[in-house]
C-alpha positions in Angstrom: -21.2 13.9 -33.7 -17.9 12.8 -35.3 -14.9 14.9 -34.4 -12.6 15.6 -37.2 -9.0 14.8 -36.3 -6.6 17.6 -37.2 -3.1 17.0 -38.5 0.0 19.0 -38.0 2.9 18.5 -40.4 5.9 20.7 -39.9 9.5 20.6 -41.1 11.0 23.4 -39.0 14.6 24.6 -39.1 16.5 27.3 -37.3 20.1 28.2 -37.2 22.0 31.0 -35.4 25.6 32.1 -35.7 27.3 34.8 -33.6 30.7 36.3 -32.9 31.3 38.8 -30.1 33.9 40.6 -28.2 33.8 42.5 -24.9 36.4 44.4 -22.9 37.2 47.2 -20.6 39.9 49.9 -20.2 41.0 51.7 -17.1 41.4 55.4 -17.9 42.8 55.9 -14.4 42.2 54.7 -10.8 38.7 56.1 -10.8 37.3 55.8 -14.4 36.8 52.7 -16.5 35.2 52.5 -19.9 33.8 49.2 -21.3 32.3 48.1 -24.5 30.9 45.0 -26.2 30.1 44.2 -29.8 28.2 41.2 -31.2 27.2 40.2 -34.7 24.4 37.6 -35.1 23.1 35.9 -38.2 19.8 34.1 -37.8 17.9 31.9 -40.3 14.6 30.1 -39.9 12.0 28.4 -42.1 9.0 26.1 -41.9 8.2 23.7 -44.8 5.1 21.7 -45.6 3.1 23.3 -42.8 -0.4 21.6 -42.6 -2.8 21.7 -39.7 -6.0 20.4 -41.4 -6.0 17.8 -44.1 -8.7 19.8 -45.9 -6.3 22.7 -46.4 -3.3 22.3 -48.7 0.1 22.6 -47.0 2.0 25.8 -47.2 5.3 25.1 -48.9 7.7 27.4 -47.1 7.9 30.4 -44.9 11.3 31.7 -44.0 13.5 34.6 -42.7 17.1 35.5 -42.9 18.4 38.2 -40.5 21.8 39.7 -39.6 22.3 42.4 -37.1 25.1 44.0 -35.0 24.4 44.7 -31.3 26.4 45.9 -28.4 26.9 48.2 -25.4 29.0 51.1 -24.3 29.5 52.4 -20.8 31.6 54.2 -18.3 32.2 53.6 -14.6 33.2 56.0 -11.9 34.6 54.6 -8.6 35.1 56.6 -5.5 38.4 56.5 -3.8 37.6 53.7 -1.4 36.2 51.7 -4.4 33.2 50.6 -2.4 30.9 53.0 -4.3 30.6 52.9 -8.1 28.5 54.9 -10.5 27.9 54.0 -14.1 26.2 55.1 -17.3 25.5 52.7 -20.1 23.9 52.5 -23.6 23.0 49.1 -25.2 21.4 48.1 -28.4 19.7 44.7 -28.8 17.6 42.9 -31.3 15.4 39.8 -31.4 15.4 37.9 -34.7 12.4 37.4 -36.8 9.9 34.7 -35.7 7.4 32.5 -37.4 3.9 31.9 -36.0 4.4 28.2 -35.5 1.3 28.0 -33.3 -0.9 28.9 -36.3 -4.3 27.0 -36.4 -4.7 27.2 -40.1 -2.1 27.4 -42.9 -4.2 29.7 -45.0 -3.2 33.2 -43.7 -2.0 32.7 -40.1 1.5 31.3 -40.8 3.1 34.8 -40.7 6.6 36.0 -40.1 7.3 38.9 -37.8 10.2 41.3 -38.5 13.1 41.6 -36.0 12.3 43.4 -32.7 14.8 46.1 -31.7 15.7 47.8 -28.4 17.6 50.9 -27.4 18.4 50.9 -23.7 19.8 53.7 -21.5 20.8 53.2 -17.9 22.2 55.2 -15.0 23.0 53.5 -11.7 25.1 53.0 -8.6 26.4 50.0 -6.7 27.8 50.4 -3.2 28.9 48.5 -0.1 28.8 49.8 3.5 29.7 48.8 7.0 32.7 46.7 6.2 30.8 45.4 3.1 28.1 43.8 5.1 25.4 46.1 3.5 25.0 46.3 -0.3 22.8 49.1 -1.8 22.2 49.2 -5.5 20.0 51.4 -7.6 19.4 52.2 -11.3 17.3 54.4 -13.5 16.6 53.1 -17.0 14.7 54.0 -20.2 13.9 51.4 -22.9 12.8 52.3 -26.4 11.3 49.3 -28.3 10.5 49.3 -32.0 8.7 46.6 -34.1 7.7 44.6 -31.0 6.6 41.1 -31.9 3.0 40.7 -30.8 0.5 37.7 -31.0 -2.6 39.2 -32.6 -5.8 37.3 -32.0 -7.6 38.1 -35.3 -10.8 36.3 -34.6 -12.3 33.1 -33.2 -9.7 30.4 -33.7 -7.4 32.7 -35.6 -4.1 34.3 -34.5 -1.2 36.0 -36.3 2.3 37.0 -35.2 2.8 40.6 -36.1 4.9 43.7 -35.4 3.2 46.0 -33.0 4.8 49.4 -33.6 6.7 51.1 -30.8 6.7 51.3 -27.0 8.7 52.8 -24.2 9.5 51.9 -20.6 10.9 54.1 -17.8 11.8 52.6 -14.5 13.6 52.7 -11.2 15.0 49.7 -9.3 16.4 49.6 -5.7 18.0 46.7 -4.0 19.4 46.2 -0.5 21.2 43.2 0.9 22.4 42.7 4.4 24.9 40.0 5.4 25.4 40.2 9.2 27.4 36.9 9.1 29.0 34.8 6.4 26.1 32.4 6.4 23.1 34.8 6.7 21.6 37.1 4.1 18.6 39.4 4.3 17.4 41.3 1.2 14.6 43.5 -0.1 13.9 45.3 -3.4 11.6 47.9 -5.0 10.7 48.5 -8.6 8.8 51.3 -10.3 7.7 51.2 -14.0 6.0 53.6 -16.4 5.3 51.9 -19.7 3.3 52.8 -22.8 2.5 51.5 -26.2 3.3 54.6 -28.3 2.1 53.0 -31.6 -0.1 49.9 -31.4 -2.8 49.0 -34.0 -4.4 45.5 -33.9 -7.5 44.5 -35.9 -7.9 48.0 -37.0 -8.1 49.4 -33.5 -5.7 52.0 -32.2 -4.5 50.8 -28.8 -1.7 53.4 -28.4 -1.4 54.9 -24.9 -2.1 51.6 -23.1 0.4 50.1 -20.6 2.6 47.2 -21.7 1.3 43.7 -20.9 2.9 42.2 -17.8 4.6 45.4 -16.8 3.3 46.3 -13.3 3.7 49.8 -12.1 5.0 48.7 -8.7 6.9 45.6 -7.5 8.2 45.0 -4.1 10.3 42.1 -2.8 9.6 41.7 0.9 12.5 40.9 3.2 13.9 37.4 2.5 15.9 35.3 4.8 18.6 33.0 3.4 20.8 30.7 5.4 23.9 30.0 3.5 25.7 26.7 4.3 29.3 26.9 5.1 
């Protein structure tokens, strides 16, 4: 049998420009508000995409996105300033993407729309015992929309698509103990509850499933680090 050699011709371009500002303001000795704003402009395109010489090249696939993102939060410090509580909202986006791993140029070279995230977080950071012990914790909720998803449409076929909506709720705890200046011992715990609220692939409704690579429980066992002086 003679194996047909496949070709791959791609002229791919991507540019990204951004401007951002971030700052904080002390309302008084106990309260600080902080905010950040970023504006991003992304462009990308693929020209003359050809995988197999028997299939004509696809001339051009492109996208042009522009989106403001940012965060807004407030911090509350206790009088000794070794304990701090915070609340934060952040909005982020991931630019459009082109399925550059397409195996054919007929219908797989797709463009996925931007992925967007609304993130809410409550947390605390603290130090104890003359700052030898650090204890941090946070509760968070992530609301994703238009998640980019690689859809395997059949044997040897894949498409990059937007997969609806999903949400993630979680808890993270972290403890660090530094008995000396050169010794650190740490441990952490994470809990996640994730769900695809709207996911349809290949005509099948997959809503209600957990997110991929989002384990319900994670635990970092005690680690020992010897820090050099």
